[in-house]
N, C-alpha and C positions, 0 to 999 in steps of 0.2 A: 774807582774800581781797581782791584788788585788782579794782575794778570801774570801768568807764567807761560813760557813758550817752550815746548818740546820739539826738538829738531832745529834748534836755534843756530846751528852751525852750517845748515844747508843754505842753498841759494834763496829759497823762499823764506826759510826760518829767519835768516839774518835780516831780511827786509821787514819781516813781521816784528822783530825786536825793535828795529829802528822806528817803525810806525807807532808802536805802543809807547816808546820813550818820548816820541814827539807829541803825543796826544795829551792835552792838559788835564783831561778827566780820567786818565789811566795811569796806573803805577806798575812798573815792571818789578816783579818779585824775584823771578829766576829765569835764566836763559839756559836751557838744558840741552846737552848734546848726547850722543850715543853713549850709553853706559852710566850716565849720571843718575843719581838716586832721585826719584820723584818726591822724596821727603823734602827736598830743598824748595819745593813749590808750596809747602804747607802754609795755609793762611791765605792763599789766592782765592779769589772769587771765581775765576775762569782759568782753565787750562786750554791753551791753543796747541793742538797737536798737528805738526807738519812733518811727520816721520815717514815710516815705510809700512807696508801692509803687515809685515811680521812683527811689528812692535806696537802698532796702534791699539790693538784690543787690550793688551796688558796695561797700557797707559790710561785708556778710558776707564777700565775697571778700577784701577788704583785712584784715579782722580775723583771719580764719583764716590768711592768709599771714603775719601778724605774730605768730602763735602764741597767739591768744586763742580761748577757747570763746565761743559766741554764744548769747544768749537774745533772741528777737525776738517782739514782739507785733504787728508790722506786717502788714497784710493784703496780698493779691495773690499768694499763693504757689500757683501752678498746679502740676499734676503735673510739668510740664517744669522749672519753677523748683526744685522740691524735688529733682528728679533732679540738677540742676546743683549744688545745694548739697551733695548727697551726694558728688559727685565731688570738690568742693573740700575737704570735711571729711576724706574718706579720704586725699587727698594730704597734707593738713596734719596728719593724726592728731589732730584736735581734734573737739569735739562741738558740736552745735547743737540747741537747742530752738526749734521753731516753734509758738507758742501762739496759737490763734485767739482765746482769751480767758483772762485770768489770774484771773477771778472764780471762787472756789470754788463758789458757788451756780450760776453759769452752766455750769460744767463738769459739775456734778451733774445739771442739767437735761438736758444732752446724753446722759449715761450712763443716766439713768432712762428717758428717752424711747426710747433704743435697746432697753433691756430690756423695755419695755412694748409696743413696736411689734408684736410677733408675736401679741399677744392681741386686737388690734382691727382691724376692717375698714378704717377710715378714719383718716387722720392728715394734719394740716396744721400748718405752722409760721408763727407771726406774730412779727415783731420790730419793736420801736418804739424810735426814737432821736430825739435832738435834731436840729434842721434843719441843723446845721453838719456833719453826717456826710457824707463825700464818696462813700461806696460804698453800693450797695444791690443785693441784700440784704447784710446784714452778713456778715463772715467767719464769725462764730459760727453764724448761721442756716444758712449753706451747709454748714458742718461738721456741724451737727445733722441736716440733711436727709440728708447722705451716710451718717451712722451709722444713721439710721432705715432708709434704703433697703437698706443692707447687711444689717441684721437681718431685714427683711421678706423679702429674697431668700433668706437662709439658712433661713427658716421656710417657704419655698415659697409665699408670698403674692403675689397679683397686684396690679395697680393698685387704688388706692382707688376705690370706685364713684362715678361722676360722669356724669350723663345730659345735661350741658350740650351744646347743639347750636349756640347762637349766643351771642356775648358781645362786649362792647367790648374792644379790645386792653388787656391787662393786668388785666382784671377778675378773673381767676382767679390772679393773681400770677405770679411766675416759677416755673419747674419745674426742680428740681435732682434728678437721678437719679430722676425720676418723682414726686417729692414737691413739692407746691405750697408756695411760700414767699411770704409777704406782708410788705412793708416799709412802715412808717408813719414819717413824719418830722413831728415836732410840737414846737412851742415848749413848754417846761415839762418835757419828758421828758429823761432822761439815757440809760439803756440798759436795755431790757426785752425779754424774750423769753418766749413761751409756745408750748407744743406742745399741740394739742388732738387727742385720740384718741377715736374713736367706734366703738361697736358697737351691736347691737340693744338699745334701751332705756336706754343709758347713754353718758356721755362722761367722759373723764378729762382734766383740764387740769393741766399741769406748768408752773409759771411762776417766773421769777426777775426781781426788780426791783432794779436798781442805781441808787442816788441820788447816789453820790459816787465818784469814781475811787479814793478811799482803799480801796474794796472790792477793788481789783485788787492791792494791795501784798502781802498775805500770799502769794498765788499767785506773784507775781513773785519774791519772796524765796526761795520753794521752788525755783523754776527756777534762780536764781543759785547757790544753795547746792548743788544736785544735778547741774548740767550736766556738771561735770568727771568725775563718776563714772557717767555714762550714755552708753555708747559710741555713736558715730555720730550720725545725724540722727533726732530724735524729733519727730513731729507730734502735738501735743495734750498739754496739761498733765496730763490724766488719767493718763498713763503714769507720771508722777512721784508720784502720790498713792496708789499701791498700793490701788486701790479693790476689787480682787478678794480 
């Protein structure tokens, strides 16, 4: 399978290039940095996009038009953006994986939190990252909150109890679909997330700690190897892991 990587000079992209080169069943066609022409990836089966939100849509559109499937871990995919990608993918008859996180542990935190959410009155999400991260909350934390909210709604649960009447702006974090999400940016950290659920007399904490971007490579390779056989646009690596 022929693969090109956009964002290849970044921290994540450079590891993706190394992982593709090390895989016996994959062939690296092009390692593209900012400003490089996507034409260099022509002939690839899959484009891996690990760029930034203001570049990813153009890359996805071009890659699909050139006959490539796309695997992206870039953040910033609003429902409107996903809908646009679905239209492009349908027209090109190619497939796309939009993964908010390629870490197997991080994906399992999301899924376990969603399964546990209906058993607890309270739930909040805390994500902790290095200070170089440009978005807050992280895409993974937003996705986690969305999955939790969906599970709570299906179970008929209302909002988590909270008697707060006065607070400083941001003291209770951001609110994603009714779920409070807190973002920490701290030197010495890489990527960490925990979900804290609470009920009478107990709490449950589900946490994943990532110390090196090498942790994302197994999940990324799953995406590359499976995207051609997964029709349409898929949001979330969990759908490729057959967790059910």
